[in-house]
Each structure stands twice: as C-alpha cells, then as structure tokens.
N, C-alpha and C positions, 0 to 999 in steps of 0.2 A: 098254379100253386100259390097260396097266400094264406091269411088268417082269417077266421071268422070270430067275431066278438060274441062271447057267450054272456058276459055280464059286466057291468062296471062296479067299481069299488072293491070292497075286500071280499076274500073267498068265504062264504058262509052259507048256512042254510041247506038247501037241497043239493046245492053243488058240492058242498063239502062231503056229502054223503055218496054222491055219484062219482066224484074224482078220486078214485083210489090212489091215483099217482099223478103227479104233474110237475113241470118244470118251474123252478124258482130260484132266485138268488141263494148262493151257498151261505152257510151259518157263519163262515169266516170272513164275510163281506162287512167291513167296518166303515166308519166315517172318512178314513183315508183312503180307502179303496177306489181306485179309478175305474177299473173294469174287472169283471169276474165271469167265469165260465159257469153257464147254468148248470144245476144239478137236479136230479129227479127227487122229489119229496113225497113221502107216503102221506095218506090222509090223516095219520096220527102225528104229523110234523117231523117225523124221523127222516133223515136223508138216506136215499138208496144208494149205497157206495159200491155196489156189485158191478164189477166191470169197469174200473177207473179208465181203462183205455177207450171207453165209449162214452166218457162224460160229456155232456153238453151237445151230443149228437141227437137230432130229432128225426122224426119219420111221420108218415101220414097218420092223422089222429092224435098227435102229441099235443097235450094240453099245457097251458102256461099261465102262470100268475104274474102280473106285472104290478109290483107295489108302488105306492106313493113314493116319489123321488128317485125312480130307477127308469131306464130306458132299455127295452129289449131289442137287440140286434142279432139278426140271423145272417150267416155268411155261407157262401158255397165256393169251394176251392179258393177261399181267401178274398172272395169278392162280396160286397154288401147285397143282400137279397130283400131283406124286410126290416122295417124299423117301427117299434111300437113305444110311445112315450105317454100314452093314455092309460091310466090306471084301470085294472080290471082283469077278467079271465078270457082267454082266447084258446081257439083250437086251430091247429095247423092242418092244411089239406092240400093234397096234391091234385085234387080235382079241379076241373075248371068250372067254378061256381061264380055266377055274375056277381053276387054281392062280396066275395072274397076280396080282401084289400091287402096291400103289401106295406101300408103305412097308416099308422094311427097317431095322430098328434093332438087331437082334441081341438078345442077352440082357444086354447091358451097361448102362452108366450112361444112355445116351440112351434106351433103350427106355421108361423111365418119365418121362424129363424132357419131350421134346417131342412125345409121342404125343397129349396132349390138344391142344396147339397145332395139330398137323396136322389133327386132327378138326374143329377149330374153323374153320380157315382153308382147308382143301383145296376145289379146285374140280372138279366133275365135268363136264369138257369132252367134246366129241364127236370122235370119230375123224375125222382129215383136218385138223382145225384145227392152225395152226403152234404148234409148242412149241420152246421154248429151254431149254438146260441150262447149270446153273451148279454150280461147285464152291465150297464154303465150307470155310475153314480151321478145323479143330477143335483145332489145336495151340496151345500157349501162345504168344500174341504178346508178345514180351519187348522191353525197352529202350525203352519209350515215355516220353520225358522229361517232367519236370514241374518247376516252379520257382515259389515264392511271391514276387511282385514286392514285396509289403508284408507285414509281420509278421502272423500269424494269432493270435487270442487264444483261449484254451481254459482250462478248469479243470483244474489239475494236482492230482491225488489224491496224489501222493507229497509234496507240500507243503501239506497240509491244505486242498486245494480252491482254493488261491489262483490268481487269474486272471493267467496269464503270456502273453507274446507271443513267438512264435518264427518263425524264418525257415527254409525248407527247400528242398532242391532234390535231384534224383536221377532215378530211373527206377521204372516201374511195369510189372507184366504182367497182361494181361486174357486171357480165354478165352471163346470162344463156348459156351455151355451149352445154347442152344436156338436152332438155325439158322433154324426157321420164323419165331420172333418177330424175330430179327435182321434176316432179309431183309424181313419185312412192314414193320417200324417204323423201321428205321435206314438202310438202303441207298438211295442216291440214285435218283431215278426214272430218270435217263438210263441207269444201269446195269441196273436191275430190269426195265426194258423191252426191253433189248437194242439200243437205239438209240444209245446212246453209247459211252463208254469200255469196254474189255473186261475191266477188273478195278479193284478199289478197294484201295489200300494205305494203312495207316496209317503215320504218321511223315512223310508227303510234304508236310505243311503245307496239306492240303485244308481249306478252310473248312467251316462247317456241321457235319458229323459230328465231325470232330476237335476242333473248337472246343467242342462240346457235351461230348464226352467229357472233355476237359481241365478244363472250367469244373466238371464235376460232381465230378471227383476232387480238384481243388484245394478246392473249396467244402465237401468233406466231411472234409477233414484235421482241422479243429477239433474236430468231434464225435468222430472216431476217437482223437485225442490224450487227449480227456477220458475216453473209455472205456477206453483202454489203460492209462492212469495211475491208474484208479479204485482198483485193487487194490494200490496202492503202488509200482508199477513206475516207474522214471524213463525219460525220453525216451532216456537213454544206453543203455538195455537194447534199444532198437529195432534198434540195429546188429547185435545177435545174434539178434533175434527177428523177422526180417521177415516171416515166414510167419504168425505170430500177430498181428502188426500188421496185416497185410494182411486178416486176418478182420474185424478193427475197421474198417478202411476199407471192405471190402465190405458190411458191414452198414450203414455210414453212407451209402454211395451208393445203396444199395437203399432205405433209410427216406426219404432225401432226393430221390432222382431215379428210383427204380424201374428200375435197370439190368437187374435179373434179370427181373422180371415183365413189363417193357415191352420191352426191347431183347435180352434173352436173353444177358447179358454178365455176368461175374463178374471181380472183382480177385482174382488168386491169389498176387501176390507184390508187395513194394514193396522198393526198394533206396535208402535215402537216402544221399546223399553228404555232405550237410551238414545239420545240425539245431542251431540255435543260437538261445539266448534273446537278447533285446535287452538293452541296458544296465540299464533299470529292473527287468526280470524277474530279471536276475542278481544285482541288489541285493537284491530280495525273497528270492531263495533263500539268499543269504548270511545274511540276518537271520534266516530261518526256522531254518537250520542252527545258527546262534549260539545261538538261543532253545532248541533242543532240547539244546544243551550245557549250558544253565543249569538242569539238573535233577541232583539227587544230588550225589555227591561230586565228579564231574567238573565240574559247574557251580560248585561252590564253589571249587575250584582255579582255575577260569577267571576267577571273579569276583576272587579275591585277586590274580590276576596283572594284571588291569586296574586294581585299586587301587594295586598297586606302581607301574605304569607312570604313574598319575596322580600319585603321590607324587614320582617322580623329576621328571616334568615340572614339577611345582609348585616344586621346589627350583631347577631350571634357570631357571625363568622369574622367580626373585626373589621367590617367595611368603614366604621367610624362615621364622623359627622358627615363626610361628603356623600356616602352611601345613603345616609339617612335623609340628607337634603334631597338627593335624587329620587328617593322613594316618595318624599312629600310632595315633590314637583310633579311627578307622575300621577299621584292621587289627586292633586288639584287639578291637573289637565283633565284627567277622566272625569271629574265631577263637573268640570266646565263643559265638557263635550255633552255629558248626560244632562246637564242643566238646560242645555239649549232645546231639549225635547219637552221641557215643561214638566217633567216628572221626576220625583225622588226615587233613585233608582234602589234605595234600600227599603223604604216603606211603601213604595209604590203609590204615593200620593202627589197630587199636583203642588208644583212649587208655588209659594206666595210670592207675588211681585214686590219688589222693594219700594217702599214709600218714596214718592218724588221729593226732590230737595226744594226748599223754600226758594223763590226767586230772590235775587239780589236787588234791595231797594236803595235809593240814594239816601245818604243821611239828611236829615232836616237841617239847614243852615241855622247857626245861633243867631238870634236878634241881638 
C-alpha cells in the first residue's frame, strides 16, 4: 500500500471534474498552524463535515491534494506510514503496485533532509488497517512573541568580553525542516493519535510544546549574543541584521536543546523590538568607551579637558591659589609629556622646534 502520483502542481482541468471529493488541508489551517488533520473536500471547494469522528481517515482509492508549503503524513496505529512533500495530486492504494511509493520529496530541500528520518521511523502496516492523514505546515511560522522577564548576562565581544546584562522583547520565526521528527517527537499525543483536537496552532498559549519552545529560545539568547558580538559587532547592529543574528540563535538552540536533530525545527528570523542594557552594563560600556578615547592624541586632548574641568571646580570650591597652582603645574606637565610626541594635542599639528640660541662669542679686546 502506498501512493500513486496523479499529477503535479495545482488541482485543475480534467482532474477537477473527475475528483468529486478529495482530501486536503482544512480551511482552519493558518500561518501559525503546525499540523492539522486532513478533511474531505468536494469539487466545489466545500468541506464534507459528515461524520466528524471519521475525519482524516483514508481508505483504498482516497485522493489527496498536497498544496505548496505543506507536507502530507499518513499514520497507522500512531506510526508513520507515508510522507509526501512534493506538491500535486495523489491516489492512495492498498494494492501492491510496483510504481506506488511511500515517500515523495521531489528534488528540493526536503529530499535530503528527512529521507533518513523517514527510513528510520516508517512503519510497514498491513492493508485494511485504519490510517489517518495529517498536513504539516512547511512555511515560515512568523510572529511568535518572546520577552526576557529578567536581564540576561552575556560576554560582549564589542567591549572586550565584558559581562553585560540586557533585556529584550520581540518576535521570532521558526520553520519545520524535518516533518517526520516534528511529528514523532513534538506533536501532542491526542493530536498524533487522531483522537483529540483536529490541529495544533502555535501562539495560542498552549502549555507543554509552546512553553518548551519559548524556554529554549530565551534560554539560548545569552549564547547567541556572545557569539554575535564576538567579531566586534554591537547589539545595535542586530536591528539591521536579524537574519544573521537568527543564525546565531539557531546554532545556540541546536547546541542547547537540539531543535533540529530532535524536533526538526529551525529559527530563521528574529525581530527584536527592544534590546537594552541595564544601568550597570550601560556604565561599563561608557567607561570602556572612555578608556578607548584615552589613547593617542584624542586621549591626550580628553585628559587635558578633564584636568581643566577639575581646575575650574577647584577654583569654584575655594581651593585658592594653591589649588590653582597645582592645576597649572599638572597642565604644564601634561603639555610637556604630549610635547615629547611632537604633536599639538589640541590642534593635532606638529610642534615647531624652538630656534637655537646664538653661540656665545668672546668680546673683541679694545685697542
């Protein structure tokens, strides 16, 4: 038992007239739907809701439409039997036909992605056993919200590896890259068995799966921020480089929670709406920036400005002549040190060497 491919692409032409009824994704399947049970659709596009208890159950001769961006999975007694990720029309048969196949992945991305998973988990059922059909959403699932309740600490490579704390909120996008692993290890039992809800949507506040994904994403942000800033990029750059940052997050969730190898999921985009240091971290960044300024000519000019400000403050606070003299002495010493570099610390121009003194010549004796 397996599937025969009737045609590729959209359901149209003579097949639309011949197929009085076929299986397809339900009208309730949205961009946030992870998986949904197949429903019978009539040729006029209306869903056949007769016998809800038999929804998704297929038999010999059942016809299927697999739209772009979806994957069809059939299960028997809770085990995977067939997988189709190649758009087109198909007919299910229980007969032993040589050209009948259990997996259609086409020549695209999924051909090499979940072929090994299917071979590992497929079940060789017997004709006549009850099978159910499900559609998996292969499109980007966007707009999943996240937020850090408490600041997260990470090592910022932009500021010399300093440990900083940041709060963040926004949305992220995930994608199913292996529907077999996703169905096997992530989908709730009541849905996979066909005994409960007809579909599972992310963003509905469902416990278990959603909480696990949310915790994995937020728990990987610190690792991702450290990796992203390691090359000298600032967190300010994330606003314009969300795809690159998403790669760092995806690598982090894979390393920490095995999203790809266990659940068949990947993070493909991150859209932060807020990314802010706490007060202590902001002070560290300011000191680091100031320290970078204290190098070369710019640093010398900055130092003189700070001394001048201290000189003025000393006069205003009644430090008197002694305080003023100390300030003048420090200014002179700083200028002397900077003068040795041959550069004017304020104007940034080379110092002009002093004219040499005329040599002493003995007086001519009077005659």
